[in-house]
PAKOLSE-102278 format. One record per atom (N, C-alpha, C, O): z, y, x; residue in three letters. Coordinates in steps of 0.2 Angstrom, whole numbers, plus 5000, padded with zeros to 4 digits. Each point is the difference from the previous one (the first is absolute). Example, Ala and Ser with C-alpha at 12.3 -4.5 7.8 and 13.67 -1.06 7.14 Angstrom:
<atoms>
503949725066ala;500050064996ala;500050065004ala;500349995005ala;499350064993ser;500150065004ser;500350054996ser;500150065003ser;
</atoms>
This chain:
<atoms>
548058885126unk;500950035004unk;499450045004unk;499549985002unk;500850084999unk;500050065006unk;500249985006unk;500349955001unk;499450115003unk;500149995007unk;500850034999unk;500449975004unk;499950064993unk;500550045002unk;500749964997unk;500550025002unk;499449934993unk;500249965000unk;500049945002unk;500649974999unk;498950005005unk;500049955005unk;500250035006unk;499849955004unk;500550105000unk;500450045003unk;500849985001unk;500449975005unk;499850064985unk;500749984999unk;500149944998unk;500649985001unk;498949974998unk;500249925001unk;500149955005unk;500349945000unk;499450105005unk;500149995009unk;500750015002unk;500449965002unk;499650114997unk;500750025001unk;500650004999unk;500550025003unk;499449944990unk;500749974995unk;500049955003unk;500550005004unk;499049954997unk;500049935002unk;500349995008unk;500449965001unk;499350105003unk;500450005009unk;500550034998unk;500449985005unk;499950054992unk;500750025000unk;500449924998unk;500349975004unk;499750014990unk;499949964997unk;500349915008unk;500549975002unk;498750045000unk;500149975005unk;500650005007unk;500249955002unk;499950105001unk;500450055003unk;501049984998unk;500549995004unk;499450014989unk;500850004996unk;500049925002unk;500449985004unk;499249984994unk;499849945001unk;500149935006unk;500349945001unk;499350135004unk;500349955005unk;500750035006unk;500049995006unk;500550054988unk;500350045006unk;500849984999unk;500449995004unk;499550014986unk;500649984995unk;500349944998unk;499549974998unk;501049995001unk;500550055004unk;500349975005unk;500650005001unk;498949955004unk;499950015005unk;499449965003unk;499849944998unk;500150125009unk;499349975004unk;499649945000unk;500249955000unk;499450074999unk;499449935002unk;500049984994unk;500450024996unk;499349915003unk;499849944996unk;500349954998unk;500149974995unk;500050015013unk;500349915002unk;500650005004unk;499950035004unk;500649954996unk;500549985004unk;500149905001unk;499649964998unk;501050045005unk;500049925003unk;501049994997unk;500550035002unk;499149894993unk;500849984995unk;499949945006unk;499649975003unk;501150024996unk;500449945004unk;500149944993unk;500350024995unk;499349915006unk;499949974997unk;500749954999unk;500149984994unk;500350015012unk;500849955000unk;500550054999unk;500050064999unk;500549895000unk;500750024999unk;500350055006unk;499850005006unk;500750044991unk;500350055007unk;500750024997unk;500350055000unk;499949894996unk;500750034998unk;500650005003unk;500650034999unk;499249895007unk;500650005001unk;500249985007unk;500449964998unk;499650045006unk;500050025008unk;499749905003unk;500149975006unk;499850014990unk;499749934998unk;499350005002unk;499749985005unk;500250064989unk;499350034998unk;499850035007unk;499649965003unk;500650105000unk;500050045008unk;499549975005unk;499550005004unk;501149954995unk;500149945007unk;499249954998unk;499749995005unk;500149994990unk;499549995000unk;499350004999unk;499549975001unk;500650134997unk;499550044998unk;500050035010unk;499450015003unk;501149995000unk;499750025008unk;500449955005unk;499849965003unk;500850064999unk;500349965005unk;500449954999unk;500550024996unk;499649895007unk;499749985003unk;499749984996unk;499549995003unk;500550014990unk;499249934995unk;499750035001unk;499649974997unk;500050095006unk;499149995000unk;500149995005unk;499449995001unk;500849995005unk;499849955006unk;499649945001unk;499749985004unk;500649994989unk;499549934999unk;499550034996unk;500250065002unk;499449964993unk;499449985000unk;499550065008unk;499449995000unk;501150045004unk;499750025003unk;499749955005unk;499450005003unk;501149954997unk;499749955004unk;499749965001unk;499749985004unk;500350014986unk;499349974996unk;499349995001unk;499649965000unk;500650125002unk;499350044998unk;499849995008unk;499449985002unk;501050055002unk;499749965007unk;499649945004unk;499549995004unk;500949974991unk;499749945004unk;499349994994unk;499749955003unk;500050074993unk;499750014996unk;499950074995unk;500450024996unk;499050005007unk;499950064994unk;499849984995unk;500150044996unk;499749915002unk;499950004993unk;500550034995unk;499950044995unk;500649915006unk;500850034999unk;500050074997unk;500250014995unk;499550045009unk;500150065000unk;499750014991unk;500150054997unk;499749915002unk;499850004990unk;500349994996unk;499950004994unk;500849985009unk;500549944998unk;500650044996unk;500350014995unk;499850015014unk;500750044998unk;499850085001unk;500550024997unk;499250035004unk;499750054999unk;499450014994unk;499749964997unk;500350115001unk;499450034995unk;499450015002unk;499650004995unk;500349995012unk;499649995002unk;499349984996unk;499450035000unk;500749924996unk;499749954995unk;499650064996unk;499450004998unk;501050045001unk;499950074990unk;499850055006unk;499850054997unk;500349965009unk;500050065001unk;499150025003unk;499749975005unk;500050104991unk;499450015003unk;500250085004unk;500350054998unk;499349955008unk;500350085002unk;498950064998unk;499449995001unk;501050054995unk;499550045002unk;500050075003unk;500450055000unk;499049935001unk;500050045008unk;499050035004unk;499549975001unk;500850104999unk;499650084999unk;500050015006unk;500550005004unk;498850024998unk;500150075004unk;499950084996unk;499950055003unk;500049944994unk;500150074993unk;499050005001unk;499850034995unk;499749945009unk;499450045000unk;499650024995unk;499550035000unk;500849944995unk;499349964996unk;500650034992unk;499849974995unk;500550065003unk;500750004992unk;499750054998unk;499850065002unk;500249884991unk;499650014996unk;499550075000unk;499750015006unk;500150034990unk;499650044999unk;499850055007unk;499650045002unk;501049955000unk;500550065003unk;499550015009unk;500050055003unk;499849894998unk;499849975010unk;500550005002unk;500549994997unk;499650025011unk;500450025005unk;500650054999unk;500050065001unk;500449914997unk;500750034998unk;500650005004unk;500550045000unk;499349895005unk;500649965003unk;500249964996unk;499950004994unk;500649975012unk;500349954998unk;500550014994unk;500049984995unk;500550065007unk;500450034997unk;499850044995unk;500449974997unk;499350075000unk;499950014994unk;499549934996unk;500050014994unk;499849955008unk;499849944996unk;500749934998unk;499949954998unk;500850105005unk;500549944998unk;499950024993unk;499649964997unk;500750084998unk;499949994992unk;499549944998unk;500249964996unk;499350035007unk;499349964996unk;500549955001unk;500349974996unk;499950025012unk;499949915002unk;500850004996unk;500049954996unk;500650095002unk;500649984995unk;499749964996unk;499949945000unk;499750124994unk;499549984996unk;499649934998unk;499949984995unk;499950005012unk;499649945001unk;500649954999unk;499949944998unk;500650095003unk;501049925003unk;500250004991unk;500449964997unk;499350105000unk;500450024993unk;499249934995unk;500049954996unk;499850075007unk;499349944993unk;500049905001unk;499949964997unk;500450055012unk;499949955004unk;500849954996unk;500049945000unk;500350114999unk;500949965000unk;499850014992unk;500149944997unk;499750104998unk;499950024992unk;499649914999unk;500249954997unk;499150065007unk;499649944995unk;500149935004unk;499849944998unk;500550065008unk;499949925003unk;500650005002unk;500049965005unk;500850074994unk;500650005004unk;499749965003unk;500049945000unk;499750135006unk;499949985008unk;500450065004unk;499950064997unk;500449935008unk;500350065004unk;499750055004unk;499549995004unk;500650064996unk;499750045005unk;500450035007unk;500650025001unk;499049985003unk;500350035005unk;499250065002unk;499549985002unk;500850094996unk;499350045002unk;500250025010unk;500650005003unk;498950004999unk;499650025006unk;499650075002unk;499550014996unk;500750035008unk;499550045000unk;500050025006unk;500550035002unk;498849965000unk;500250015008unk;499550035004unk;499450014998unk;500850015007unk;499650085002unk;499549955009unk;500349975005unk;499150054994unk;499749955004unk;499350045001unk;499649984997unk;500450065009unk;499550015001unk;499149955001unk;499450025002unk;500949924997unk;499349975001unk;500249954997unk;500549974998unk;498750005001unk;499949934994unk;500649955005unk;500549984996unk;499550015008unk;500449965006unk;500949995001unk;500349954999unk;500150135003unk;500450014996unk;500349994995unk;500649985000unk;498950034993unk;500449974995unk;499949914999unk;500449974997unk;499150015005unk;500149935000unk;500549935004unk;500349954998unk;499750095009unk;500750015003unk;500550004996unk;500349955001unk;500050104996unk;500450024999unk;500349964993unk;500549975000unk;498950024994unk;500049934996unk;500549965002unk;500649994998unk;498849985007unk;500149955005unk;500849965003unk;500149945000unk;500250115002unk;500750005002unk;500550024994unk;500650025002unk;499349984993unk;500550014995unk;499849944995unk;500449994995unk;499149985005unk;499849944994unk;500349955001unk;499849964996unk;500850025007unk;500349934997unk;500550014996unk;500449964999unk;499650104999unk;500650044997unk;499849994991unk;500450024996unk;499149955002unk;499349994994unk;499949964999unk;499949955004unk;500150044989unk;499449954998unk;499349995000unk;499649965002unk;500250124995unk;499550015003unk;499750085000unk;500450054999unk;499049975002unk;500150075001unk;499450024997unk;499449975000unk;500750104996unk;499550024996unk;500150105003unk;500450054999unk;498749945005unk;499950065003unk;499850054994unk;499849984995unk;500350065006unk;500050084996unk;499950055002unk;500450025004unk;499050034992unk;499750065002unk;499750025009unk;500150055003unk;499649884997unk;499750025008unk;499250014999unk;499649954998unk;500250105004unk;499250005001unk;499949975002unk;500349965004unk;499250044995unk;499149955000unk;499650065009unk;499950065001unk;500149905002unk;499949935003unk;500549975003unk;500049945002unk;500550104998unk;500649975004unk;500349934994unk;500249955002unk;499850064995unk;500149974997unk;500049945000unk;500549955000unk;498650045001unk;499949915001unk;500149985004unk;500049944999unk;500150085009unk;500349975003unk;500549995002unk;500149955004unk;500550094993unk;500550005001unk;500349944996unk;500549985003unk;499349994991unk;500049954995unk;499949945002unk;500449965000unk;499050045004unk;499849955004unk;500349985003unk;500349954997unk;500050075009unk;500150015005unk;501149955000unk;500249975004unk;500050044990unk;500250014997unk;500349944997unk;500549975001unk;498850024995unk;500049924998unk;500049965004unk;500249954998unk;499650045009unk;499449965003unk;500950005007unk;500049955004unk;500450104996unk;500849985004unk;500449984996unk;500549975003unk;499550044990unk;500749984998unk;500149944995unk;499549994997unk;500949975003unk;500149964995unk;500350014992unk;500549964999unk;499450104996unk;500050004996unk;499650044995unk;499850055003unk;500149964990unk;499350044999unk;500050095001unk;500550044998unk;499149975004unk;499950085002unk;499750004996unk;499849944998unk;499950144997unk;499750004995unk;499850074999unk;500550034999unk;499150025002unk;499850074998unk;499749994993unk;499649974998unk;500850065000unk;500150034991unk;499550015000unk;499749954998unk;499950115004unk;499950084998unk;499249945003unk;499550034998unk;500349905005unk;499549975000unk;500049944994unk;499950014994unk;500349955009unk;500049954996unk;500050014992unk;499650004995unk;501450045004unk;500450004993unk;499250044995unk;499849974995unk;499950095007unk;499750014998unk;499349974998unk;499849994995unk;499949995012unk;499449954998unk;500249954996unk;499550004996unk;500849965003unk;500549944994unk;499950024993unk;499649974996unk;500750075003unk;499950044993unk;499350024999unk;499749984995unk;500050055008unk;499250034998unk;499949934999unk;499849994994unk;500149965009unk;499749964999unk;500249934994unk;499749954997unk;500950085002unk;500149944994unk;499950044993unk;500049974994unk;500050115006unk;499750034997unk;499150004997unk;499750014995unk;500149985013unk;499450014998unk;499449934997unk;499549994996unk;500949975008unk;499849934996unk;500249994991unk;499649974997unk;500950065001unk;500050024993unk;499450064997unk;499749994994unk;500350045009unk;499650054997unk;499149984999unk;499750004996unk;500249975012unk;499449984999unk;499649954996unk;499449994999unk;501449955000unk;499649954992unk;500250044995unk;499949964995unk;500450085003unk;499750074991unk;499550015001unk;499749994995unk;500150065013unk;499350005000unk;499349964999unk;499450014999unk;500849955001unk;499349925000unk;500050005007unk;499449985000unk;500850035008unk;500050035007unk;500249905004unk;500349964998unk;499450045007unk;500249995004unk;500550005006unk;499750055001unk;500649945003unk;500350025004unk;499350005011unk;500050045005unk;499749924994unk;499649995000unk;499250035003unk;499750015006unk;500249994986unk;499350064999unk;500450065000unk;499650054998unk;500949975002unk;500050085000unk;500250045006unk;500449985004unk;499150074995unk;500050065004unk;500450034999unk;500150014994unk;500250015011unk;500850035005unk;500050065003unk;499950005006unk;500250074989unk;500350065006unk;500750005001unk;500549994996unk;499550025012unk;500949994999unk;500050065005unk;499950005006unk;500550094989unk;499850045005unk;500850035003unk;500550024996unk;499549995011unk;500649975003unk;500049975004unk;499949944998unk;500050065009unk;500149945004unk;500550025002unk;499750055003unk;501049954997unk;500549995005unk;500349934999unk;499749955000unk;501050044999unk;500449944997unk;499749964996unk;499649955002unk;500650094991unk;499949974994unk;499249985000unk;499949954997unk;499650085007unk;499450004999unk;499749935002unk;499749964997unk;500650065011unk;499449945003unk;500649944996unk;499849954996unk;500550055004unk;500649934999unk;499849984992unk;500149944998unk;499650124999unk;499849954990unk;499149995004unk;499849954997unk;499850085007unk;499549975001unk;499949925002unk;499749954998unk;500750065007unk;500249925003unk;500649934996unk;500149955002unk;500050074992unk;500349954996unk;499450004994unk;499949954997unk;499950085002unk;499650014992unk;499649935007unk;500149945000unk;499650085002unk;499349965007unk;500349934998unk;499749964997unk;500950045007unk;500549924999unk;500049974993unk;500249944998unk;499650114997unk;500049974994unk;499549984995unk;500149974995unk;499450055008unk;499449984997unk;499950045001unk;500250024994unk;499350055010unk;499850074997unk;499549985006unk;500149995006unk;499450034990unk;499450005007unk;500150055005unk;500050064999unk;500249925006unk;499750055008unk;499750084998unk;500250064999unk;498949905000unk;499650035002unk;500150074992unk;499850065000unk;500649894994unk;500150084993unk;500650055003unk;500050054996unk;500449955010unk;500350065000unk;500150035004unk;500149985006unk;499750114994unk;500050045001unk;500750034999unk;500350004995unk;500050035014unk;500550035000unk;499850075002unk;499450015003unk;500950044996unk;500050075000unk;500350045005unk;500550024998unk;499449995007unk;500850075000unk;499750085001unk;499550014996unk;500650035007unk;500150055001unk;499250045002unk;499850054998unk;500049905008unk;499349985003unk;499549994995unk;499550035002unk;500649944991unk;499649954997unk;500049945001unk;500549975002unk;498949984996unk;499949944999unk;500149975008unk;499750035005unk;500849914995unk;500250005004unk;499549925001unk;500049954997unk;499550095007unk;499349945002unk;499949975005unk;500250055003unk;499649905002unk;499849965004unk;499850065006unk;500250005006unk;499450054992unk;499650045005unk;500450065004unk;499950025006unk;500750004990unk;500650055002unk;500349965007unk;500049945002unk;500150125002unk;500150005008unk;500950044999unk;500350025005unk;499949984990unk;500950034999unk;500349954997unk;500450014995unk;499549935008unk;500549944994unk;500449995005unk;499850005006unk;500849994990unk;500849975007unk;499749914996unk;499549984996unk;500650015006unk;500049915000unk;500049974992unk;499749974997unk;500950065002unk;500249984992unk;499550014996unk;499749964997unk;500350105004unk;499250044993unk;499349975004unk;499650004995unk;500349985009unk;499549965004unk;499949924998unk;499649965000unk;501050054997unk;500149904998unk;499549994992unk;499749954998unk;500450114999unk;499949994992unk;499650075001unk;500150054997unk;499449945007unk;499350075001unk;499549964997unk;499949955002unk;499650074992unk;499549984995unk;499550015003unk;500050045005unk;499349924994unk;499649995003unk;499450064994unk;499549974997unk;500550085003unk;499750044990unk;499850075005unk;500250025005unk;499550014992unk;499650055003unk;500450064996unk;499850055001unk;500649944992unk;500250044999unk;500450075003unk;499850025005unk;500650014993unk;500350045006unk;500550074996unk;500350035004unk;499849974990unk;500350044998unk;500549974993unk;499649984995unk;501150025005unk;500349984991unk;499550014996unk;499849954997unk;500050125002unk;499549984995unk;499549975000unk;499849984995unk;499750005011unk;499449945000unk;500449935002unk;499649965001unk;501150014999unk;500349954998unk;500150004992unk;500149954997unk;500050095000unk;500449984992unk;499250004997unk;500149964995unk;499450065006unk;499549974997unk;500149934998unk;500349965004unk;499550024989unk;500249924999unk;500549975002unk;500149944998unk;500350085005unk;500749965002unk;500349984991unk;499950034995unk;500449895007unk;500549984995unk;500749995001unk;500349964996unk;499950065008unk;500850045003unk;500250065003unk;499650005005unk;500750044994unk;500150055005unk;500849985002unk;500449994996unk;499650025010unk;500950005001unk;500350055004unk;500149985006unk;500250094993unk;500350055001unk;500749995005unk;500549984997unk;499450045008unk;500550005005unk;500250045005unk;500249985005unk;499550094992unk;500050045003unk;500450074998unk;500650025002unk;499050024995unk;500150055000unk;500150014991unk;500049954997unk;499950135000unk;500150044995unk;499150004999unk;499650015005unk;500349994989unk;499450034996unk;499349995004unk;499450035000unk;500749925004unk;499350015005unk;499449944996unk;499649975002unk;500650034992unk;499549984997unk;499650044994unk;500550024996unk;499150005002unk;499550024996unk;499850004995unk;500049944999unk;499850084994unk;500049994996unk;499249935001unk;499949954998unk;499850085006unk;499249965001unk;499949955003unk;499549965000unk;501050055003unk;500249925007unk;500149944995unk;499749945000unk;500950104994unk;500349934994unk;499450004995unk;500049954996unk;499550095003unk;499449994998unk;499549965002unk;499749974995unk;500150015012unk;499949965001unk;499949935004unk;499749985005unk;500950004992unk;500449955000unk;499449944996unk;499550024998unk;500949935003unk;499549934995unk;500450014991unk;500550034997unk;499149935002unk;500449984993unk;500649964999unk;500249945000unk;500250114999unk;500849974997unk;500449995008unk;500349955001unk;499750095002unk;500449995007unk;500650004999unk;500349994995unk;499950015011unk;500950015001unk;500250055006unk;499850005006unk;500750034991unk;500150075004unk;500649985000unk;500249984995unk;500350015013unk;500550025002unk;500250055002unk;500249995006unk;499950064993unk;500250055002unk;500650035004unk;500350034996unk;500149965010unk;500649975003unk;500450065001unk;500650004999unk;498950075005unk;500250045004unk;500950034993unk;500250004994unk;500050015011unk;500850024994unk;500150065003unk;499850015006unk;500450034991unk;499950014992unk;499750004996unk;499949984995unk;499650065011unk;499450014996unk;499449975001unk;499850015006unk;499849954990unk;499649945001unk;499350045002unk;499950064999unk;499649895004unk;499450035004unk;499650044991unk;499750055001unk;500349934995unk;499850024994unk;500649984996unk;500449955002unk;499850104994unk;500650014994unk;499649944995unk;499449985001unk;501050024995unk;499849954994unk;499850024995unk;499649974996unk;500650095001unk;499750044995unk;499350035001unk;499550014996unk;500650025013unk;499049995002unk;499749935000unk;499449994997unk;500949975006unk;499449954998unk;500049944995unk;499649965001unk;501150064993unk;499749974994unk;499350064995unk;499649964998unk;500350075001unk;499850075001unk;499149985001unk;499650004995unk;500349985011unk;499649975004unk;499949924997unk;499550014996unk;500649945005unk;499849944996unk;500749984995unk;500550034999unk;499249914998unk;500349994995unk;500049925000unk;500249964995unk;499650025012unk;499849935001unk;500449955003unk;500049944999unk;500650135008unk;500349995006unk;500649974997unk;500250024994unk;500049935009unk;500849975002unk;500250065006unk;499650025005unk;501150004994unk;500150065006unk;500749984999unk;500349994995unk;500050015012unk;500749995002unk;500150075008unk;499650015004unk;500950024996unk;500350055003unk;500649975005unk;500049945002unk;500650095001unk;500650015002unk;500450014997unk;500649975001unk;499350094993unk;500650004993unk;500249975000unk;499749955002unk;500950044994unk;500149964994unk;500050064993unk;500550004996unk;499150055002unk;500250034997unk;499149994996unk;499850034995unk;500149925009unk;499149994997unk;500249914999unk;500549975001unk;498849994996unk;500049934999unk;499849995005unk;499650055001unk;500449905004unk;499849925005unk;500450035006unk;499650005005unk;501250044997unk;500250035006unk;499849945005unk;500049944998unk;499950075007unk;500049975006unk;500450035001unk;500150065000unk;500449885002unk;500850015003unk;500249955004unk;500249954998unk;499850075009unk;500449955005unk;500549974998unk;500249975004unk;500250034990unk;500649975002unk;500049954993unk;500649974998unk;498950025000unk;499449944999unk;500349945004unk;500449964998unk;499550075010unk;499949965001unk;500549975008unk;500249945000unk;499950105005unk;500549995005unk;500449985000unk;500149955002unk;500650094993unk;500449944999unk;500149934998unk;500449965002unk;499250044994unk;499949924998unk;499549935004unk;500049945000unk;499750135005unk;499649955006unk;500749995004unk;500249945001unk;500150125001unk;500549985008unk;500149944994unk;499749955000unk;500750054994unk;500449944996unk;499849925004unk;500149955004unk;499550074991unk;499849935004unk;500049985005unk;500349945001unk;499450105005unk;500149985005unk;500449985004unk;499949965005unk;500750084994unk;500950025003unk;500049924997unk;499849975005unk;500449994989unk;500049954995unk;499949935004unk;500449955000unk;499050055003unk;499949975004unk;499850005009unk;499649965003unk;500850104999unk;500050025007unk;499349985003unk;499949965005unk;499550074992unk;499450005002unk;500150075006unk;500350045002unk;499249935001unk;500050045007unk;499450055002unk;499750025005unk;500349974988unk;499250065001unk;499950004992unk;500349964997unk;499250105000unk;499650024995unk;499549985001unk;499750055003unk;499849894997unk;499450035001unk;499350014994unk;500150044996unk;499449925004unk;499650054996unk;500149954996unk;499750034995unk;500449925003unk;500049934995unk;500450024996unk;499950024994unk;500849975009unk;500850084997unk;499650014994unk;499849974994unk;500050125012unk;499750024996unk;499650014995unk;499950064997unk;499949895002unk;499349984993unk;500549974996unk;500350034996unk;499849915006unk;500649984996unk;500450084994unk;499850014994unk;500550025008unk;500350065000unk;499650024995unk;500350014994unk;499250015006unk;499350034997unk;499749974994unk;500050034995unk;499949915006unk;500049954994unk;500649994994unk;499949984995unk;500650045008unk;500749994996unk;500350074995unk;500450014996unk;499150025008unk;500150074995unk;499450024993unk;500050034995unk;499549945008unk;499349994997unk;500149974993unk;499950024994unk;500549915009unk;500149954993unk;500650064996unk;499950014994unk;500650015010unk;500850014995unk;499650054995unk;500249994994unk;499250085008unk;499850014996unk;499749994993unk;500050044995unk;499749895005unk;499750004993unk;500649934999unk;499749945001unk;500950054996unk;500350004998unk;500350034997unk;500050065003unk;500449914989unk;500450034995unk;500550075004unk;500349995005unk;499750084991unk;500450045005unk;500649984997unk;499849994994unk;501150015007unk;500350004997unk;500350054999unk;500050055003unk;500649944990unk;500150064998unk;500750035004unk;500350054998unk;499749945006unk;500550055006unk;499750045001unk;500150064997unk;499249945007unk;499550025004unk;499750064996unk;499850055002unk;500249934992unk;499650034995unk;500650074998unk;499850065002unk;500849924994unk;500650065002unk;500150055007unk;500250054999unk;499749915006unk;500150045007unk;499650054999unk;500250055000unk;499349944998unk;499350055001unk;499850034992unk;499550044999unk;500849954996unk;500150064995unk;499249964997unk;499650054999unk;499949895000unk;499749994997unk;500149944996unk;500549964999unk;498850034997unk;500249974995unk;499849925002unk;500149944997unk;499550075007unk;499349975002unk;499750005006unk;499750055002unk;500249875003unk;499650035004unk;499849935000unk;500449964998unk;498950045004unk;499849935000unk;499250015005unk;499750055000unk;500249895004unk;499450025006unk;499450034996unk;499849984995unk;500050055010unk;499450054995unk;499850055006unk;500350015006unk;499350014992unk;500050065004unk;500250055000unk;499650054999unk;501349975001unk;500450045000unk;500749985002unk;500550035001unk;499449905000unk;500849965003unk;499549925005unk;499949934999unk;499950105004unk;499749955007unk;500349995003unk;499849955002unk;500950075001unk;500649985006unk;500650014996unk;500150044996unk;500549905006unk;500750004993unk;500350075003unk;499750035005unk;501049994992unk;500550065001unk;500149995003unk;500149945000unk;500150105008unk;500449975001unk;500849994998unk;500449985004unk;499850054990unk;500749964998unk;500049954995unk;500350004995unk;498949935008unk;500249964998unk;500549955001unk;499949995006unk;500749964990unk;500349965006unk;499749955003unk;500249985005unk;499050004992unk;499649925001unk;499750035005unk;499449995000unk;500950065006unk;499650015006unk;500649965006unk;499949995006unk;500650014991unk;500349965005unk;499949934999unk;500149975005unk;499950014991unk;500049935000unk;499249974998unk;500049944999unk;499450095001unk;499450015005unk;499750005006unk;499549965002unk;500650075000unk;499850045007unk;500349975005unk;499649975004unk;501150024999unk;500349975003unk;499749935000unk;499649995005unk;500649964990unk;499649935002unk;499650004999unk;499949954997unk;499550085003unk;499149985002unk;500150015010unk;499749975004unk;500750094997unk;499850055007unk;500549905006unk;499849965005unk;500650034990unk;500549975004unk;499649924999unk;500249965005unk;499550034991unk;499649934999unk;499550015005unk;499949965004unk;499850094996unk;499450015004unk;500350015008unk;499749965003unk;500750065000unk;500550005007unk;500049915000unk;499649965003unk;501050024994unk;499749915001unk;499449985000unk;499749965004unk;500150064992unk;499149945000unk;499750035009unk;500149975005unk;499650104996unk;500350005006unk;500149985007unk;499749995005unk;500850014994unk;500449995006unk;500750035003unk;500649985003unk;499350074996unk;500250065001unk;501150024999unk;500350045002unk;499849904992unk;500550014995unk;500349955006unk;499749965003unk;501250054999unk;500249975003unk;500849974998unk;500549975002unk;499450074989unk;500649964997unk;499849974993unk;499550014998unk;500849954998unk;499549984993unk;500050014993unk;500550014997unk;499149995002unk;500050034991unk;500750014997unk;500449964999unk;499650104999unk;500850024998unk;500349954993unk;499649994995unk;500850005005unk;500249964997unk;499850054994unk;499549994997unk;500850075002unk;500250044993unk;499250054995unk;499950044995unk;499549905011unk;499350034997unk;499849924997unk;500149945002unk;499550094993unk;499449944995unk;499949965004unk;500050025006unk;500049904991unk;499749975004unk;499349985004unk;499549994996unk;500550025009unk;499249995002unk;499349974997unk;499550005004unk;
</atoms>
């Protein structure tokens, strides 16, 4: 495809996106009424005087809010607009289309209702205070598009202060899908997580969260090198914030080129075209390459495949095999957490979600999924290491895994849902 045709395709997509968002009604989400409103009695039950009785019940016992209101199936998708997609600090209002889009995905994939909240906050503490004050509305909080390092401080403070799940999807959602795909890819390549030499390019929310989760799942702390704009994050650097310092390595490697030599795994959560042919060629035999910068990966699949024929590759794009897509995780993780009224989404629940996704990719793929993607065959292998987002089995597999772990960890206040498979 020529540069001119690329521009034409981008223009066409942009115009289609503007029309999609503006017509026939602006925006992508709305609020629906779930109870009858046809008669005067219906209205008296919906509002005054009937509404007074559930108010009294909740006043006596706040847990009754889960019985008499939508709280238990309502997630707040909340941003400050400081790291929106690849567009950066565009501000909270400009981030609203993304937050509405997140609402679409929550509803479509897991039947979870969403209020999107865009917060103007000059400091992390202002943002924390705002979310803490509105938190009683929700059964869970999905933080979105908040820049590092403030995202770490904000999430941890809200986890500590609230009794509902708080989940920064840019951190943990990405890390969970990476972990699931990586476990499968390593097995196919005849390698193991504990022995793999791993390079992570990008030390923001996703990169640091991926490193932490992989370590929790068995990767060797000494085998992971993170790279930021100044090079390898090593213990001798004096410019590291506490979050980067927590993943600093004892190493004499200093550049991305140094780090890539002999590496088994490359995970890119950074920017376009940052990995060269020679860097890829220097990796170990049978490497795993997750080039997740979107829309342009750290190294383009066409280039990578020209250099190596022994690799397994994933990207963030839907037009190549092995898309690492957060929609495989967050709707179903929240579904499981909400269904047992979990007070948090902890590390064990994240690991349970990653293993559920890993295992699902090994199962035979239903005909409905093949039809949805216009293919005749999908089978576990180098071009299929993760389930497809439109696989209906995700709802049957991931939420129960998350819910089961929440109950086992003691962070669930509900019981095993009757509509779930037997434990």
